[in-house]
N, C-alpha and C positions, 0 to 999 in steps of 0.2 A: 163256430171249431175253432182250435188252438191246430195250426201245422203240427205234425209232431216236429219239423227242426226248431219249435217254438216254445217246449214242453219244456221245462224244468223237472228233473226225474228221478237225480241221484241224492242223497240224503244228505251227502256232502254238501254240494251246491245249494240246498236249502240252509245248511248250518253256517255257511260260509255267506250267502245273502243276509240271513236274520242279525248274525253276529258284527259283521262287518260292515253292513251296508246302510245307508242314509235309513231312517225310519220317520213317519208320517202318519197321525194316526186322526181317524174324522168317528163318528157317531158308530157305523155300523163296521169299518174297517180298518185296518192298519196294512200301509203299505211299506214294504222292505226293499231298497232299490241300491245294487251294490252295480258302479257302472265302469266298463272298463276292467272286467275283471278276467278275462281271457277265456278261455275254452277247456274243457272238462279233456283228458286223452279221446282220439278218436272221435271229434265233433268234427263236422266237415265246414263249416261257415260260422261266421261271428254271427251269428243271428241273435236277434234278445230273446231269453227266456223266461218265460215266467211258470210259477209254480202257487197252489193254493193250498190252504191248512182251514179245515174248515172242521172243527173240533166237537165233542158231543154235548157241548156247553150251551151251542147252539139249538140244539132239539136234536128228535128224532129221526130217522135215514132217509126218511120223506122230504124234511125240512131242511136238511143238510143238503141232500140231492141239488133240490130246487133253488138252494143259494149258490150252491158249486156252478150251477149251468149258466146262471146270469153273472153272476164273476167273471166266469169264463168268458162269456159273450160281451161282455163290456170292454176286458183287457182284448180279446180278438180282434175289437176294432181299432185299438189305443195301438198296437205293434207298430206302427210306424213312427209311433212319436218318443218310443224308448232307445234308447243308445245302442250301437250296435256292439252286441258282444254283453250286454249287460244282463245282471241276474236281477229277477223282480220276484218276492214272496207276496201273495196277498193273503192277509189274516182274517178272516169273518167272526165279529165278536157277536154276542148274543145277540144284539139288536140288528142285525142284519135278517134275522129271522121275520120277523116283521116290518121291515124297509119295505117300500114298495120298489120298482126297478129304474124307476126314476131318481130317486131317495140315494139308491145302491150307485148309481152312475154320477151322482153327484159328490157323492162321499169319494171315491175311487180316484174320479176327476180333480176333486180337490187335495188330496194326500199325493197323487201323480205329480201335479203342479208343482208340492211342495219340496217332495223329493227330487224332481230336477232341477229344481232351481238350484237347492244345497249342492247336488252334486256338481255343480258347473265351476 
């Protein structure tokens, strides 16, 4: 589970990360990372924040929720690797519905490695 201080909630933050951040795609996910973006008004600290986009193209509600839970678990363990104050959006692609947990981990790790190298 992601702590509340690490959740991306505002649509402005999602939009900013997707439009201005670095992007890396894999078979099941696309990761957008906006490093050093600063915080929205009222934020307590400069924690890295993560948000997820799992559209209806992925599957029905049961499948979307399963994919969302798996992605949330993967990113919760990768929070220390993300730059402080960064915004990260993970967009699930339709292939994520049939991907195993190990495949999701591999795709997220590969995409994160790519955007972290590009953002330095």
